[in-house]
C-alpha positions in Angstrom: 163.3 63.4 116.1 165.0 59.9 116.1 162.8 57.2 117.6 164.0 53.7 118.5 161.4 51.0 118.2 161.9 47.4 119.4 161.2 45.6 116.1 161.2 46.2 112.4 157.4 45.9 112.0 156.9 48.3 114.9 159.4 50.8 113.3 157.6 50.7 110.0 154.1 50.9 111.5 155.1 53.8 113.7 156.6 55.7 110.7 153.4 55.3 108.7 151.3 56.4 111.7 153.4 59.5 112.2 153.3 60.4 108.5 149.5 60.4 108.7 149.1 62.3 112.0 151.9 64.9 112.1 151.0 68.3 110.8 151.5 68.6 107.1 154.7 70.5 106.0 156.3 71.4 102.7 156.8 68.1 100.8 160.3 66.8 100.3 161.0 66.7 96.6 163.0 63.6 95.6 164.9 63.1 92.4 163.9 60.4 90.0 167.0 58.3 91.0 166.1 58.7 94.7 162.5 57.5 94.0 163.8 54.5 92.1 166.1 53.5 94.9 163.7 54.1 97.7 160.7 52.4 96.2 157.1 53.5 96.2 156.2 53.1 99.9 159.4 54.7 101.3 159.3 57.5 98.8 155.7 58.4 100.0 157.0 58.6 103.5 160.0 60.6 102.6 157.7 63.2 100.9 156.2 63.7 104.3 159.7 63.9 105.7 159.4 60.7 107.7 161.4 57.5 107.3 162.1 54.2 108.9 165.6 52.8 109.2 166.5 49.1 110.0 168.9 46.4 108.9 166.2 44.9 106.6 166.6 47.9 104.2 169.2 47.2 101.5 172.4 49.2 101.5 171.3 51.7 98.8 168.1 52.6 100.6 169.7 52.9 104.0 173.0 54.6 103.2 172.2 56.2 99.9 168.8 57.8 100.7 167.7 57.8 104.3 170.9 58.6 106.1 172.1 61.5 103.8 168.7 63.1 104.1 168.7 62.7 107.9 172.2 64.1 108.2 171.4 67.3 106.3 168.3 67.9 108.4 165.7 67.2 105.6 163.7 64.7 107.7 161.5 65.5 110.6 161.2 61.9 112.0 163.3 58.7 111.6 162.1 55.5 113.3 165.0 53.0 113.8 165.1 49.6 115.5 166.8 49.3 118.9 168.9 46.4 117.5 170.5 48.8 115.1 171.2 51.5 117.7 174.9 51.3 117.4 174.7 51.2 113.6 172.7 54.4 113.1 175.2 56.7 111.3 173.4 60.0 111.9 172.1 62.2 114.7 168.9 64.3 115.1 167.8 67.1 117.5 165.7 64.8 119.7 165.8 61.1 120.7 163.1 58.9 122.1 163.5 55.2 123.1 160.1 53.6 122.9 161.1 50.2 124.4 164.2 48.6 126.0 163.3 45.1 124.8 164.5 43.8 121.5 164.9 40.4 119.8 168.0 38.6 118.5 167.6 35.1 117.1 165.1 33.3 119.4 165.9 35.4 122.5 164.5 38.7 123.9 167.0 41.0 125.5 167.0 44.4 127.3 169.2 47.2 126.1 172.3 47.5 128.2 173.1 50.9 129.9 175.9 51.5 127.4 173.6 50.9 124.5 171.1 53.3 125.9 174.0 55.9 126.2 174.8 55.3 122.5 171.2 55.9 121.5 170.8 59.0 123.7 174.1 60.3 122.4 172.4 60.7 119.0 170.5 63.7 120.3 171.8 67.0 118.9 173.5 67.3 115.5 177.1 68.8 115.5 177.1 72.0 113.7 173.3 72.2 113.4 171.9 72.1 116.9 173.1 74.1 120.0 171.6 71.4 122.2 170.0 68.0 121.9 166.8 66.7 123.6 166.0 63.4 125.1 162.3 62.6 125.2 161.1 60.0 127.7 157.9 58.0 127.7 156.2 56.6 130.9 157.8 53.5 132.3 160.5 53.6 129.6 164.2 54.3 129.5 165.5 57.6 130.9 168.9 59.3 130.7 169.7 58.1 134.3 169.5 54.5 133.0 172.4 55.1 130.6 176.1 54.8 131.6 179.4 53.9 129.9 180.5 50.3 129.6 183.4 49.1 131.8 185.8 47.4 129.5 187.2 44.0 130.5 189.0 41.2 128.7 186.8 38.7 127.0 186.6 35.3 128.6 186.6 33.6 125.2 190.1 32.7 124.0 191.1 32.8 120.4 191.2 29.0 120.0 192.1 29.0 116.2 195.2 31.1 116.9 196.4 28.8 119.7 195.9 25.7 117.7 197.6 27.3 114.7 200.6 28.0 116.8 200.6 24.4 118.1 200.5 23.0 114.5 203.3 25.3 113.4 205.4 24.1 116.4 204.7 20.4 115.5 205.7 21.0 111.9 208.9 22.7 113.0 209.7 19.9 115.4 209.3 22.1 118.5 207.3 21.6 121.7 203.7 22.4 120.7 202.5 22.6 124.3 205.1 25.1 125.3 204.3 27.1 122.1 200.7 27.4 123.2 201.7 28.3 126.7 204.0 31.0 125.4 201.3 32.6 123.4 198.9 32.5 126.4 201.5 34.3 128.5 201.7 37.2 125.9 197.9 37.9 126.0 196.8 41.2 127.5 195.4 39.9 130.8 196.0 40.7 134.4 195.1 37.1 135.3 197.2 34.2 134.1 195.4 32.4 131.2 195.3 28.7 132.1 194.9 26.3 129.1 194.8 23.1 131.2 197.7 21.1 129.7 199.1 20.0 133.0 195.9 18.6 134.4 194.6 17.0 131.2 197.4 15.3 129.2 197.9 12.4 131.6 194.1 11.8 131.8 193.6 11.7 128.0 195.1 8.2 127.9 192.6 6.9 130.4 189.8 4.9 128.6 187.2 6.5 130.9 187.9 9.9 129.5 188.1 9.1 125.8 185.2 10.2 123.7 182.4 7.7 124.3 180.0 8.7 121.6 180.1 5.2 120.2 178.8 3.8 123.5 175.9 6.3 123.6 175.1 5.4 120.0 174.9 1.7 120.8 172.0 2.4 123.2 170.0 3.8 120.3 168.3 2.0 117.5 170.2 3.0 114.4 167.1 2.5 112.2 165.2 5.1 114.3 167.4 8.0 113.1 167.3 7.0 109.5 165.1 9.3 107.4 164.3 9.6 103.7 165.1 12.8 101.9 164.0 14.0 98.5 165.4 16.5 96.0 163.1 19.4 96.0 162.1 21.8 93.2 165.2 24.0 94.0 167.5 21.0 93.6 168.2 20.8 97.4 167.7 17.8 99.6 165.0 18.0 102.3 163.2 15.5 104.4 160.3 13.8 102.6 156.9 14.0 104.3 153.8 12.0 103.6 152.1 11.9 100.2 149.3 14.3 99.5 146.6 14.5 96.9 146.8 17.4 94.5 145.7 18.6 91.0 147.8 17.1 88.2 147.9 20.5 86.6 150.1 21.9 89.5 152.3 18.8 89.8 156.0 18.8 88.6 158.1 15.9 87.2 161.8 15.7 86.7 162.8 15.7 83.0 166.5 16.0 81.9 167.5 17.3 85.3 164.9 20.0 85.4 161.5 20.1 87.2 158.7 20.8 84.6 155.0 20.8 84.7 153.8 17.2 84.5 151.3 17.8 81.7 153.9 19.3 79.4 155.2 15.7 78.8 153.1 13.2 76.9 154.4 10.3 78.9 152.7 11.6 82.1 149.4 10.2 80.9 150.9 6.9 79.6 149.1 4.9 82.3 145.6 6.2 81.2 144.3 3.1 79.4 141.9 4.9 77.2 142.3 6.9 74.0 145.5 8.4 72.5 147.7 11.4 73.5 146.5 14.8 72.2 148.0 18.3 72.5 146.4 21.5 73.6 147.9 24.9 73.0 151.0 25.8 71.0 153.7 23.5 70.0 156.3 25.5 72.0 154.1 25.5 75.2 152.1 22.3 75.0 149.6 20.8 77.5 148.9 17.1 76.8 145.6 15.3 77.3 143.8 12.3 75.8 141.6 11.9 72.8 139.2 8.9 72.7 136.7 7.6 70.1 133.2 7.3 71.4 130.8 6.9 68.4 130.4 6.6 64.6 127.9 8.6 62.6 124.9 6.7 61.3 124.7 6.5 57.5 122.0 8.6 55.8 121.5 10.6 59.1 123.2 13.7 57.8 125.3 13.8 60.9 122.3 13.9 63.3 122.6 10.5 64.9 125.6 8.5 66.2 126.1 4.9 67.4 128.3 4.5 70.5 131.4 2.4 70.0 131.2 -0.9 71.9 134.2 -0.2 74.2 133.0 3.3 75.1 129.4 2.1 75.7 130.7 -0.5 78.1 132.7 2.1 80.1 129.8 4.4 80.1 127.5 1.8 81.6 130.1 1.1 84.3 130.4 4.8 85.1 126.7 5.3 85.2 126.3 2.3 87.5 128.8 3.8 89.9 127.7 7.5 89.8 123.9 7.4 88.8 122.4 3.9 89.2 118.9 5.1 88.6 119.9 6.4 85.1 121.4 3.0 84.1 118.5 2.2 81.7 118.5 5.6 80.1 122.2 5.3 79.1 122.0 1.7 77.9 121.0 2.8 74.4 123.3 2.4 71.4 122.1 5.2 69.2 121.9 8.8 70.2 121.1 12.2 68.7 124.3 14.1 68.0 122.8 17.4 69.2 123.3 18.0 72.9 125.4 14.8 73.4 128.2 16.8 75.1 125.9 18.0 77.9 124.5 14.5 78.4 127.8 12.7 78.7 130.1 15.5 80.2 129.6 14.5 83.9 130.6 10.9 83.2 134.0 11.5 81.5 136.0 11.8 84.7 134.8 8.3 85.8 135.3 6.9 82.3 138.8 8.4 81.7 140.5 8.4 85.1 139.9 12.1 85.8 139.7 13.6 82.3 137.4 16.6 81.8 135.7 17.0 78.4 137.1 19.9 76.4 135.3 19.4 73.1 134.0 16.8 70.6 135.8 16.6 67.3 135.0 14.8 64.0 137.7 12.5 62.6 136.0 11.3 59.3 133.0 9.3 60.4 134.2 8.9 64.0 133.2 11.2 66.8 136.0 11.7 69.3 136.2 13.4 72.7 139.3 15.6 73.7 139.9 15.5 77.4 142.0 17.7 79.7 143.7 16.4 82.9 144.6 19.6 84.9 141.8 18.8 87.4 142.7 15.1 87.7 143.9 14.0 91.2 147.4 12.6 91.7 149.5 11.6 94.7 152.8 13.5 95.1 155.0 15.0 97.7 154.8 18.7 98.7 158.3 20.3 99.2 159.2 23.2 101.4 158.3 25.7 98.6 154.8 24.3 98.3 155.4 22.5 95.0 153.9 19.1 94.3 156.6 16.7 93.1 155.9 13.3 91.4 158.5 10.6 91.9 161.3 12.9 93.2 164.8 11.4 93.6 165.3 9.9 97.1 168.1 9.2 99.4 168.4 7.7 102.9 170.4 9.6 105.5 170.8 9.9 109.3 169.3 12.6 111.4 170.2 13.4 115.0 167.2 14.2 117.1 167.0 16.0 120.4 164.8 13.6 122.3 163.2 14.7 125.5 163.6 11.1 126.8 167.4 11.2 126.5 169.5 11.9 129.6 170.2 15.7 129.7 173.4 15.1 131.6 175.0 13.0 129.0 177.9 13.8 126.8 175.8 15.0 123.9 174.3 17.8 125.9 177.6 18.7 127.8 178.4 22.4 128.3 182.0 22.6 127.3 182.3 26.0 129.0 182.8 24.0 132.2 186.0 22.4 130.8 189.5 23.8 130.4 190.4 24.8 126.8 192.5 21.7 126.3 189.7 19.4 127.6 187.2 21.2 125.3 189.6 20.8 122.3 189.8 17.1 123.0 186.1 16.7 123.3 185.6 18.5 120.0 188.2 16.4 118.3 190.6 19.3 117.6 193.6 17.6 119.3 194.6 14.0 120.0 195.6 12.3 123.2 199.1 14.0 123.0 197.5 17.4 122.4 198.7 17.4 118.8 196.3 19.2 116.5 194.3 16.8 114.3 193.2 17.5 110.7 189.9 18.8 112.0 191.8 21.1 114.3 194.1 22.3 111.6 191.2 23.2 109.3 189.4 24.8 112.3 192.4 27.0 112.8 192.0 28.6 109.4 188.7 30.3 110.5 187.2 32.3 113.3 184.8 30.9 115.9 182.5 28.1 115.2 182.3 28.2 111.4 185.6 26.4 111.3 184.2 23.5 113.3 181.3 23.1 110.8 183.6 23.3 107.7 186.0 20.8 109.2 183.5 18.1 110.0 181.7 18.7 106.7 184.9 17.9 104.8 185.3 14.7 106.9 182.1 13.4 105.3 183.3 12.0 102.0 179.7 11.5 100.8 178.9 15.2 101.2 179.1 16.7 97.7 181.3 19.8 97.6 179.0 21.5 95.1 176.2 21.2 97.7 178.5 22.2 100.7 179.7 25.4 99.1 176.1 26.7 99.0 175.3 25.4 102.4 178.1 27.5 103.8 175.7 30.5 103.4 173.9 29.2 106.5 176.9 29.7 108.8 176.5 33.5 109.2 172.8 33.8 108.3 171.1 34.1 111.7 167.5 33.2 112.4 165.6 35.2 109.8 165.7 32.7 106.9 164.4 29.8 109.0 160.9 30.0 107.5 162.3 29.0 104.1 163.9 25.8 105.4 161.4 23.2 106.5 164.2 20.6 106.6 167.6 20.7 108.2 170.5 21.0 105.7 173.2 18.4 105.6 175.7 20.9 107.1 173.5 21.1 110.2 173.3 17.3 110.2 177.1 16.7 110.2 177.5 19.2 113.0 175.0 17.4 115.1 176.5 14.1 114.3 180.0 15.3 115.4 179.1 17.6 118.3 175.7 16.3 119.5 173.9 19.2 121.2 176.9 20.6 123.0 177.2 24.2 124.0 180.6 25.9 123.8 180.7 29.6 124.7 181.8 31.6 121.7 181.7 28.6 119.3 178.7 26.3 119.5 175.1 26.5 120.7 173.2 23.2 120.6 175.9 21.6 118.5 175.7 24.3 115.8 178.0 27.3 115.2 176.8 30.6 116.7 175.0 32.6 114.1 174.0 29.5 112.1 170.6 29.7 110.4 168.8 27.3 108.1 167.3 28.6 104.8 169.8 31.1 103.6 171.4 28.6 101.2 168.1 27.9 99.6 167.2 31.6 99.2 170.6 32.4 97.7 170.2 29.5 95.2 166.8 30.8 94.1 167.4 34.5 94.6 165.3 35.4 91.5 162.2 33.8 93.1 162.7 35.9 96.3 163.6 39.1 94.5 160.4 38.9 92.3 158.3 39.2 95.5 157.7 42.4 97.5 159.2 42.8 100.9 155.7 43.3 102.1 155.0 39.6 101.7 157.6 38.7 104.4 157.2 39.8 108.0 160.6 38.9 109.2 162.8 38.7 106.0 163.7 41.8 103.9 165.9 42.5 100.9 168.6 43.9 103.2 168.8 40.5 104.9 169.3 38.7 101.6 171.9 41.3 100.6 173.8 40.9 103.9 173.6 37.1 103.7 175.1 37.2 100.2 177.9 39.4 101.3 178.7 37.2 104.3 178.6 34.1 102.2 181.0 35.6 99.5 183.3 36.8 102.3 183.5 33.3 103.7 184.1 31.9 100.2 186.9 34.4 99.6 188.5 33.4 103.0 188.4 29.7 101.8 189.7 30.6 98.3 192.7 32.4 99.7 193.2 30.0 102.6 196.4 28.1 103.4 197.6 25.2 101.3 196.7 21.9 102.8 197.4 18.5 101.2 193.9 17.3 101.5 191.7 16.4 98.5 188.5 17.6 100.1 190.0 20.9 101.2 191.5 21.6 97.8 188.3 20.7 96.2 186.4 23.2 98.4 188.9 25.9 97.6 188.4 25.2 93.9 184.6 25.5 94.3 185.0 28.7 96.2 187.3 30.2 93.5 184.8 29.3 90.8 182.1 31.3 92.6 184.0 34.4 93.8 186.8 34.5 91.2 190.4 33.5 91.4 191.6 36.7 93.1 188.5 37.0 95.2 188.6 40.8 94.9 186.0 42.9 96.6 183.4 44.5 94.5 183.0 48.2 94.2 180.3 49.8 96.3 177.2 51.0 94.4 176.9 54.6 93.5 174.5 56.7 95.7 171.9 58.9 94.2 173.2 62.4 93.9 171.7 64.9 96.3 170.5 68.2 94.7 171.5 71.5 96.3 168.0 72.0 97.8 168.5 68.9 100.0 171.9 70.0 101.3 170.7 72.5 103.8 168.6 72.1 106.9 164.8 72.1 106.5 162.9 74.5 108.9 159.4 73.1 109.4 156.4 75.4 109.1 152.9 73.9 108.9 151.2 74.2 105.5 148.1 76.4 105.7 144.9 74.9 104.1 
């Protein structure tokens, strides 16, 4: 049976529950390679002939293990997500849709009738079953709810193609407006596609219709949108929050361009005005502390009595006065017995030494010295998005665009460009000038598909946006919502989009000023992939290894598109192409697909279930 569940977690939970409650059958024997690819949890389910199937599984697990076993009839139950209904590449004897609701990004949607038909159509395996069965649950989808989709032409025009034709006409000295109209006439549409040149060109020269973003910005305090960013432990810029108090032992400092544990550097404790630096541990992996003299041995005492050094005695009296005033007289003595002195003085060392904790007493000739550790000392630092405490991180000041509830919602920043003609929308986005000639932004936009070209074009206009930072931020363009938890600060790519487009909506291209499919956090994850890969999928409710794999593929695909993009005499564009080539290779060739585990002969025929007798 193939079951469709609304969400990944529901699919996995349902698969585990079915594996426990279904009658026990002959276990599916996996090869060592299949076990290695599937992992411990999925292998245990597969042995019970149950599996889950969703886009969070990486390619090898999904297409190399689960799907082949389902196709040959080796699995009794597969639970897939409704969002992947069209991507399920196998059929089973029976199908059950447990819920019509599913999630994409921040929205909840109901399965369309054609999507239901696609799912129900998985019932019955060609060549294996004479008929398929559709199982229905109370108040859930039925076969009568499913019907084919009526095809119609999309209302979204291919803007990049139109602008590319206009630019080619300008270069060739031809009429660019007529070139765009000619392409629109050749589109497969029963209705005439109107671009809006006739109604718009004369109005573009009117001052009232020119972009008035500068006017709206004058009404705002420029200092209000200024924020301070810090470079975090992954080397990325994020908004700096308030300082917090933390243990010095978990704090990091920047040394030679790398974040290292603060106490691995002797200079970290340079402001402690007592004693001298000392080292704990091995030379290769040091932890630094302080060593201070506190007493000298009495002559003729055989090491049984010590006299406190004047400077230490003064600090001790001050510490006792602050922490235990009633014991002030007791600790005013000069001479002490050596035995048990550690226990008597231990509690006062943090107050004496700015947070140091007594590790041991050592003898240096006739001087008794204390070695102090500072892992538990308190320090003020900034916690970054990864939870690391940073001391004195590099800072920069930048501008953020905020969606204030007190701003007019009918202003230009929040305009829905879907209400404009294509030419008016192009002008509002800065893709053409007053004469409808494509601008440099429009030309770069025409190299791409949909809204990602808008983001890349405006990012290249910001001369202070480092290209080596931009090339990684491009991973956010096709990432979607699942990486959002790893980005507690908006990337600079999102910032330049909001500065250029405000919070405009443009069907097929922008939503809230950002390209469709844009998602924060993917760039940070891809730059620190090892940190994510070292953790189990079980630690993340919404992000799985398959998401990381897919984000990496989409990012490299976009880089390959840039690397092989058209030649343009623009330093920033050529620099971005150079950065892309360095990451994907000069030829940007596709990588070979991984080899699937080989299926033994026992798994190539259909399994006939028969309960195992106790």
